[in-house]
FIKOL-444392 format. One record per atom (N, C-alpha, C, O): x, y, z. Coordinates in steps of 0.2 Angstrom, whole numbers, plus 5000, padded with zeros to 4 digits. Atoms other than C-alpha are relative to their C-alpha. Layout:
N
XYZ/...
//
This chain:
409
499549954998/531052885644/500650014996/501049964994/499349995004/532552965635/500649995005/500650005011/499550024995/534152915643/500450065001/500650094996/499649944998/535053045652/500649985005/500449965010/499550014996/536753035659/500450065004/500750105000/499649954996/537453145673/500749985001/500949935004/499250014999/539353155674/500250055004/500250115003/499549964996/540353225688/500650024998/501149985000/499549985004/541553315679/500550045002/500650105000/499549954997/542953385689/500849994997/501049934996/499350015004/544753415681/500150024993/499650054990/499649985007/545653435664/499349994996/499149934996/500450025004/544353455651/500249954994/499849924991/499650045004/545553365640/499849925000/499949884995/500250074998/545053205648/499449974996/499449914995/500550015003/543453215638/500150004992/499649994989/499750015008/544353205621/500449935000/500749915004/499650065002/545153045613/500750024999/500950075000/499449985003/546853025607/500150034995/500650064994/500049955006/546553095591/499750075001/499550114997/500449934997/545753255601/499450014998/499150064998/500849995002/543953215595/499750015007/500049995012/500550004994/542653255608/499749945002/499349924997/500350074999/542053095616/499250025002/498949975002/500749995000/540353185620/499650014993/499050024993/500250005008/540153205601/499649944998/499949894997/500450055003/538653095594/500049945007/500049885005/500350064995/538352995611/499349995000/498950044999/500750025002/536652905609/499650025007/499149985008/500449994994/535952985625/500250075003/500850095002/500049934997/535753165634/500650005005/500749955009/499549994995/537253215645/499950085003/499850134999/499949944996/537353345659/500649995004/500649945007/499549994998/538953395666/500050035006/499950095005/499949964993/539253455686/500750014999/501149964999/499349975001/540753555684/500050075004/499550105006/499949934996/541653695695/500050054996/500150034990/499949945003/541753865689/500650014995/500550024989/499349995004/543553855683/500049964994/500250004989/500050045005/543353715671/499450004996/499449984990/500649995004/541553745665/500050024992/499750004987/499949985008/542053855650/500349944996/500049924992/499650055004/543353715643/499449954999/499449924993/500550065002/541853585645/499550034995/499250004991/500549975005/540653705636/500349994993/499949974989/499750005007/541853705621/500149944997/500249944991/500050065002/541853525619/499549994995/499050024996/500550015005/540953475603/499549945003/499749905007/500550054998/539253375606/499550055004/499650115006/500749974996/537553415615/500249995007/500449935009/499950004991/537853445635/499850065002/500050115000/500249944995/537153545648/500650005005/500949955007/499649994995/538353615661/499750045007/499450095006/500349974994/537853645679/500650025005/501149975006/499549994996/539053735690/499949985008/499450005010/500150024992/539353665708/500750025002/501250044999/499450004995/540653675722/500149945002/499749915006/499950064998/541453515724/500149995008/500049945011/499950014991/541753555744/499449995002/499349985008/500650004997/539953555745/499549934998/499149934994/500450075003/539353365743/499250005000/498949984996/500750014999/537653385751/499650044995/499150034993/500349955004/537253535740/499949974994/499449984991/499950045007/537753435724/499549945000/499249944995/500450065000/536753285729/499250035000/498850004996/500649965000/535253415733/499850024993/499350004990/500149975006/535453495716/499949954994/499649974989/500150065004/535453325707/499349995001/498949984996/500750024998/533753285716/499650064996/499250044993/500449955002/533053465711/500049994993/499550014990/499950005007/533653445692/499649934998/499249944993/500350065003/532953265691/499250005000/498949954998/500749985000/531253325694/499750034993/499150014991/500249975007/531253415677/500249964995/499749934991/499850055007/532253315664/500549945005/501149945007/499750054996/532653155674/500549974998/500649974992/499550035001/534253075675/500049924999/499649895003/500250065000/534352895671/500749965002/500749905003/499350044997/536252855677/500550065001/500550114998/499549934996/537752955686/500749964999/500749905000/499250025000/539652925682/500450055001/500350115001/499549965000/541153005685/500849974998/500949914999/499450045001/543052975680/500550015005/501149995005/499549984994/543753045696/499949965006/499449955009/499950054994/544252935710/499650035005/499249995007/500449974993/543653065724/499450014999/499150045004/500749995003/541953075715/499749935000/499149934998/500350065001/541652895715/499449985005/498949955003/500550014995/540752885732/499450054999/498850034999/500549965001/539753045728/499549994994/499050014994/500450035006/539152975711/499649945003/499049925001/500550064996/538452825722/499550035004/499050005005/500549964997/537652945733/499450024996/498850014998/500549985004/536753025720/499549954996/499049964994/500550055003/536152865712/499549985005/498949965003/500450034994/535552805729/499450055001/498850045003/500649954998/534552975732/499549994993/498950014994/500549985005/533752965714/499749934998/499349924994/500250065001/533552775715/500249974993/499849954989/499750015007/534652745699/500349945000/500649935006/499650065000/535452585694/500850025000/500950085000/499450004999/537252565695/500449995007/500149975012/499650004994/538652565709/499650025005/499550085005/500249984994/537852575726/500450035005/501050015005/499649984995/538652675741/500549955002/501149955000/499650054997/539152515749/500549974996/501149964998/499650045004/539852435734/500650054998/501250034998/499449965002/540852595730/500550015005/501150025003/499749994996/541452595746/500749955001/501249975004/499650055001/542452435742/500650024996/501149994997/499649985005/543352525728/500350065002/500750104998/499749944998/543852675739/500349995006/500850035008/499750014993/544152615757/500649944998/500449884997/499550065001/545852515756/499949945004/500049885003/500150064993/545552415773/499449954996/499449894996/500650055003/543852355765/500149974995/500049914995/500050055005/544352305749/500649955000/500549904997/499550054999/545852215755/499749945005/499949885005/500550054995/544552115768/499749974996/499749914997/500550045004/543552065754/500349964996/500149914994/499650045003/544952015744/500349945003/500349885000/499850054995/545651915757/499549945001/499749885001/500450055000/544051815759/499949964994/499749904993/500050045006/544151775741/500749974998/500849954993/499450035000/545951705744/500550054994/500950024990/499649975004/546751845733/500650035004/500550065010/499449974996/548551895739/500050075001/499950114996/500149934999/548452065748/500750005005/500949955008/499549994995/549752145759/499850005006/499250025007/500350004993/549552115778/499950075002/500450115000/500149934999/548852275784/499550005007/499149965010/500549984994/547952365799/499950075001/500350114998/500249935000/547252525804/500650035003/500850005008/499649974996/548552655810/499850035007/500250055011/500249984994/547452695824/500349965006/500449975011/499750054994/548052535833/500850004999/501149974995/499349985000/549752585836/500449935002/500949935000/499650064998/550252415844/500049954994/500549924992/500050045006/549652325829/500450014994/500749974991/499549975006/550652435817/500749985003/501149954998/499450024998/552252405829/500149934999/500749914998/499950075000/551952215828/500249984992/500649944990/499950015007/551752225809/500750024997/501149994993/499349985001/553352325808/500549955002/500949934997/499550054998/554352195818/499949924996/500449884995/500150055004/553552055807/500450014993/500849974991/499849995008/553952125790/500650044999/500950044994/499549965000/555352245794/499950074995/500450114996/500149935003/554652385782/499250004999/498849954998/500649995001/553052455781/499950074994/500350114993/500449945003/551952575770/499450025004/499049985006/500649964996/550752705778/499850044995/500350064991/500449965004/549452785767/499350005002/499049965005/500849994998/547752855768/499649954998/499849914994/500550065001/546352735768/499750014994/499649974990/500449985006/545352835755/500550054996/500250094993/499649965003/546952915747/500149994992/499849944990/499950015007/547452935729/500650034997/500850075002/499449965003/548852995718/500750005004/501150045003/499450004996/550152935730/500250055005/500750065008/499849964996/549953065741/500049985007/499649945009/500050024993/550353055760/500349945000/500249915006/499850064999/551152895757/500850005003/501350035001/499349984996/552652865769/500349925001/500049885003/499650084999/553952705770/500350015007/500650065008/499850014994/554352655787/500549945001/500249885000/499550064999/556052555790/500149985007/500349925008/499850034994/556252555808/499550045006/499250085004/500549974995/555352605825/500050085001/499550115001/499849935000/556252775826/499550044995/499250094997/500549975006/555252815809/499449995002/499050045001/500650014997/553752755816/499850055004/499350085003/500149954994/553852865831/499950074997/499550115000/499949945003/554253015819/499250014997/498950064997/500749985003/552652985810/499450015005/499050065004/500550004994/551552965825/500050075002/499550105002/500049934997/552253125832/499850054995/499950114997/500249965005/551753215817/499250035001/499050084999/500749984997/549953215825/499549984995/499050024995/500550015005/548953145810/499549985003/499549965009/500450034997/547353085812/500049934997/499849914992/499850075002/547752905812/499449964997/499649924993/500550045001/545952845810/500050004991/499749964988/500050005007/546252895792/500649964995/500649964989/499450035003/547752805788/500049925002/499749905007/499850074999/548352615786/500649995000/500950044997/499350025000/549952525788/499949934997/499549894998/500050065005/550352385776/500749984999/501250014999/499350035001/551752255774/500250034993/499850054989/499749975007/552952335760/500249934996/500549894998/499950055004/552952225746/500650024994/500650074991/499349985004/554752215736/499749974993/499749914992/500150025006/554152215718/499850054995/499850114997/500249955005/553752305702/499350014999/498949974998/500749995000/552152395700/499650014994/499750064990/500349995006/550952375686/499250025001/498950015007/500749995000/549252435682/499649964995/499949954989/500550055005/547752315675/499450045000/499150055005/500649975002/546352405666/499549964997/499649954991/500550045003/544752315663/499350054998/499150105001/500749985002/543152355653/499549945002/499649894999/500550064997/541752255663/499350014998/499050074999/500749995001/539952225656/499749945003/499849885001/500550054996/538752125666/500549965003/500449895002/499650044995/540152065677/500549964996/500949924999/499550045005/541151995662/500650054997/500450094993/499549955004/542852085657/500050004992/500149944990/500050015008/542752125638/500750014998/500949984993/499349995002/544552185638/500350025006/500150065010/499749974994/545852205651/500750024996/501049994991/499549985004/547452305645/500550025007/500450075011/499549994994/549052305657/500650034998/500850044992/499549965001/550552405659/500450015006/500150015011/499650004995/552052425669/500250095002/500250134998/499749954997/552552575680/500849994999/501049955002/499350005000/554452595675/500250015007/500150075009/499749994993/555352575692/500450075000/500750084995/499849944999/555952735698/499750074996/499950134997/500449955003/554752825687/499349995001/498950004996/500650014999/553152775694/499550065004/499750125005/500549954997/551652855703/500450035007/500350095008/499749974993/552652865720/500550044999/500750075004/499349975001/554152945713/499850084999/500350114997/500149935003/553453125710/500450045004/500750095002/499649964995/554253195725/500750014998/501150064999/499349995003/555953155717/500150044994/500650054991/500049975007/555453245701/500149964994/500149994989/499850045006/555753095690/499350004996/498850004998/500750015004/554553075675/499649945002/499949895005/500550055000/553052965676/500049974993/499749994988/499950045008/553452825663/499549945001/499549915007/500350064999/552252685660/500049974992/499950014987/500050045008/552252555644/499649945001/499649905006/500550075000/550952415639/500549945000/501149934998/499750075000/551352245643/499749964995/499149954994/500150035006/551452145627/500249925001/500049874998/499950085000/552251975633/499549965003/499249975008/500750044999/550951845633/499949975007/499349965009/500150044995/551351745648/499850055006/499350045010/500249954994/551351895661/499450034998/499050035003/500549965002/550051985651/499349955003/498849985005/500550044999/548851835654/499949995008/499349985010/500050014992/549351815673/499750065003/499350065008/500449944998/548851995675/499350014999/498950035003/500950015002/547151975667/499849955005/499249965008/500350064996/546851815678/499950045007/499450045010/500049974994/547251915693/499550065000/499250075006/500749954999/546052055689/499449984998/499050024999/500750035001/544651945684/499949985008/499449995010/500150024993/544851875702/499750065004/499250055008/500149954996/544852045710/499250034998/498850055002/500649985002/543352105699/499449955002/498849975004/500550044995/542351955705/499850005007/499350005009/500049994993/542851975722/499650065002/499250055007/500249934998/542252155723/499350024996/499050074997/500650005003/540652125712/499950064995/499450094995/500149955005/541052255698/499549974995/499649914993/500650035006/539552235685/500050044994/500150014989/499849955006/539752385673/500350055001/500050095005/499649944998/541152495673/500749984997/500949944993/499350015001/542952515671/500449995007/500250015012/499550014995/544452465683/500650024999/500950024994/499349975000/546052535687/500449965006/500449995012/499750044995/546952405697/500850015000/501150004995/499350004998/548752425704/500249935003/499949925008/499750054996/549752265709/500749994998/500950014993/499450015000/551452205712/500249944996/499849894997/499850065002/552452075703/500749995004/501250035002/499550004997/553852025714/500649954997/500549914992/499550055002/555551935711/499949944999/500249924993/500350065001/554851775713/499449994996/499049944996/500650005005/553451815700/499350005004/498849985001/500750004997/552051825714/499750064998/500050114998/500449945000/550751945710/499750015006/499349975009/500449984994/550152045725/499550064999/499750114996/500449945001/548752165726/500350065003/500650065008/499849944997/549052345729/499350045002/499250065007/500749964999/547352445726/499649994993/499949974988/500450005005/545952455714/499550065000/499150065005/500649945001/544752605708/499549974995/499749934991/500550015004/543152595699/499950064995/499450094995/499949955003/543752715687/500449994995/500849954996/499450015004/544852745672/500650035004/500650075008/499449974998/546652775675/500150074998/499850094994/499949945002/547352945675/500650024997/501049974995/499449995001/548853035669/500249984993/500849974992/499950015006/548752995651/499949934998/499949914992/500050085001/548452805654/499449994994/499449954990/500650025005/546652805645/500350014992/500149984987/499849985007/547552885629/500549954998/500449924993/499650065002/548952755630/499749944998/499949914993/500350065001/547752615631/499650004993/499649964989/500349985006/546752695617/500449994994/500149964989/499550015005/548252705606/500149934998/500149904993/499850085001/548652525609/499449954998/499549914994/500650045000/546952445611/499450014995/499049974992/500649985005/545852545600/499350025004/498750035000/500649984996/544552595613/500250055005/500750045008/499949954995/544452745625/499649985005/499049985005/500350034994/544052685642/499550055003/499050035006/500549964997/543152855647/499350004996/498850014999/500650015003/541952835633/499749935001/499149935002/500450084997/541652645638/499750015006/499249975007/500350004994/541252695655/499450054999/498950045002/500749975000/539952825650/499549964996/499049974997/500550055004/539152695636/499849955006/499249945007/500150054996/539152565651/499650025005/499149995007/500449974995/538452675664/499350024998/498850015001/500649985003/537152745652/499549944997/499049954994/500350055003/536552575648/500149984993/499749944990/499850025007/537352555631/500549964999/500949974994/499450045001/538652435635/499949954994/500449934990/500150065006/537852305622/500350044993/500550004988/499849975005/538352445609/500850004999/501150004994/499249995000/540252445614/500349954995/500149894995/499750045004/541352375601/500749995002/501150055002/499350014998/542952305606/500449984994/500349924992/499650015006/544252305592/500349935001/500349915006/499650065001/545252145587/500750025003/501050075000/499349984998/546852155597/500549974996/500849924998/499450035004/548152125583/500550064999/500850064994/499649945002/549152285585/500849985002/501049955007/499450025000/550952275582/500550065005/500350125005/499649954997/552252365593/499950015006/499749975010/500249994992/552052445611/499950075001/500350114998/500149944998/551452605616/500050025007/499949985011/499949984994/551852705631/500050085002/499950124998/500149944999/551752865640/500750035005/501049995008/499649954996/552953005649/499750065002/499650104998/500349934998/552253135660/500750045004/501150015008/499449964996/553653265666/499850045006/499350075007/500149984993/553653315684/500650045003/501250035001/499449974998/554653445694/500049995009/499550005012/500050004993/555153425712/500150065004/500150065010/499949944998/555353605715/499450054997/499250044991/500349965003/554253755713/500350054996/500850084999/499649955004/554853875700/499650044996/499050024995/500349955005/554454015687/500349974993/500949954993/499750025007/554653955669/500350054996/500050104996/499649965004/555954045659/499949994994/499850034989/500150025007/555853945644/499749945000/499849905005/500350075002/554953795637/500049994994/500050034990/500150025007/554753695622/499350004998/498950015002/500749995004/553153705611/499849924998/500349884998/500250065002/552153555605/500249994993/500349944991/499750015007/552753595587/500849985000/501149964995/499350024999/554553545593/499949934999/500449904998/500150074998/553853365594/499549974995/498949944996/500750015006/552953335576/500149934999/499749924995/499950085003/553553145573/499349975002/499049985007/500750045001/552053035568/500049955006/499549925008/500150054995/552452915582/499950025007/499849995012/500249974994/552053045595/499350015000/499250064996/500649995001/550253035597/499550055005/499050085003/500249944995/549853155613/500650035001/501150005002/499549954999/550953305614/499750055004/499450095001/500349954995/550553415629/500550045003/500950015006/499649964996/551553555635/499650055004/499350095002/500449974994/550753625652/500450065002/500150095007/499649944997/552053765655/500250044994/500350024988/499749955005/552553925646/500350055003/500350065009/499549964997/553754065648/499650055005/499150085004/500249964995/553354165663/499549985005/499450025010/500450044994/552154045673/500349975005/500949955005/499850034994/552353985690/499749925000/499249914999/500350084999/552253795692/500349985006/500949975007/499750034994/552253725709/500249924999/500149884995/499750075000/553153565714/499449954999/498849975000/500450055002/552253405709/499849975007/500249955011/500350024994/550953365723/499749945000/499549925005/500350075000/550353205717/500349974993/500850004990/499650035004/550853085704/500050024993/500550024990/500149985007/550153155688/499950094999/499550124996/500049935000/550553335692/500650024995/501250024997/499550005006/551453365675/500250074997/499950124999/499949945003/552353495666/499949994993/499850044989/500250025007/552053405649/499949925000/500149885004/500150074999/551453235644/500149974991/499850004987/500050035007/551853125628/499749925001/499849895005/500350075002/550952955622/500349984994/500250014988/499750015007/551952875609/500249934999/500249895004/499950085001/552452705600/500749994999/501150044998/499350015001/553952615598/499949924999/499449895000/500050075002/554352435592/500049955006/499549915006/500150044995/554752345608/500350045006/500450105005/499849974995/555352395626/500750044999/500950095002/499349965001/557152435620/500050054996/500350104997/500249945004/556552555607/499650055004/499850115003/500549954996/555252625619/500650055004/500650115004/499649974995/556752665631/500550054996/500750114999/499749955004/557752745617/499650064998/499950114997/500349945002/556352855612/499850055006/499750115005/500249974994/555852895630/500750055002/500650115004/499449954999/557752965633/500050054995/500350104996/500049955005/557653055617/499550055001/499750115000/500549954999/556053145621/500150045006/500050105006/499949974995/556653175638/500550055001/500650115004/499449955002/558253255633/499850064997/500050124999/500349955003/557353365621/499650055004/499650115004/500449954995/556053425634/500450035004/500450105005/499549964995/557353465647/500450054998/500650105001/499449965004/558553535635/499750084999/500150124999/500349955001/557253665631/499750045006/499450095006/500349984996/556653695647/500550045005/501050025008/499649974994/557353835660/499550025004/499150065003/500549994994/556553855677/500450045004/501050035005/499749964994/557053985691/499649985006/499050005007/500250024994/556753915708/499650065004/499950125004/500549944996/555354015718/500350015007/500150055011/
//
């Protein structure tokens, strides 16, 4: 049987290009079909490489599963994948319906449900924040009394949406007064530390490559509502890099990842303790895949397709001997506005800038950032070290914002 990969392809078609702009679908050693919505289907069709497009509505998951079953009777699928956090569970449902290999619904739930993932990691003695369901208000109040500060977040959330910090009983009462469905939220101990993301390529349960990076404090995923840029840079310091990799290996083993990629977030406290935050069974978003590709020489989206399609043995992990440091910066806005003037890609022609995206233009309306990777523009760039990275980051930021003129809506 010919190998045939079904990809649930929601979002920006640029996700299917490498850091050099090439199509990741061009030259794959298997057939590819993409399920996509009507909005991004044309851009996906324009990608180089042989692939079929099936238009779906993401809001109707039962219909998507049924359509996969119908098409499977014609040219059978042999594997299913997605790069999208919200579709990890749907991909597992389709695998289950078609009796295909890969992550089953129960395993996928461990990578989506924050309470279940923490429970599994606690059994493996991985340090996780103390947590409880928000529906148990007495337990939440006790947790606040014990730790003094809490984080309340959706159990199946992503992109730092609807995350709230609670410092006292009055704030907790105010949160409950909003009338949210508390069954969909959890409360957990606030961890005072710097957030890192740790990204692994896993084959047969063994990490082939682990790439770690810092979310620069004050410019991380949670800071979108303040309008600060989203900034991340690769970890090159050997001791910290090794400790983060060891922690990631523990998480992968505890949750039973076999073939795929992970995007783990964890804190490093002032006392150097590493504490789990959350983990996804998919590549990082917001330019993280391109940053890692530039630094490590492999595209994690490509790696995921190869692993899911059963071609993991063909993955070539380049020798990790690269000098310098690669990072990214995504520009965000805290206010909705009309764009009066903006820079163009040609304004950033330096060879140390590897990805230059300007996603706004004159006359466009741009809503305020609603999640961590709602960008006005994105750069992935190289530097010599962290000090040099910060110099270049400030330079790019100044140039981008000097060229940007917005009129509040």
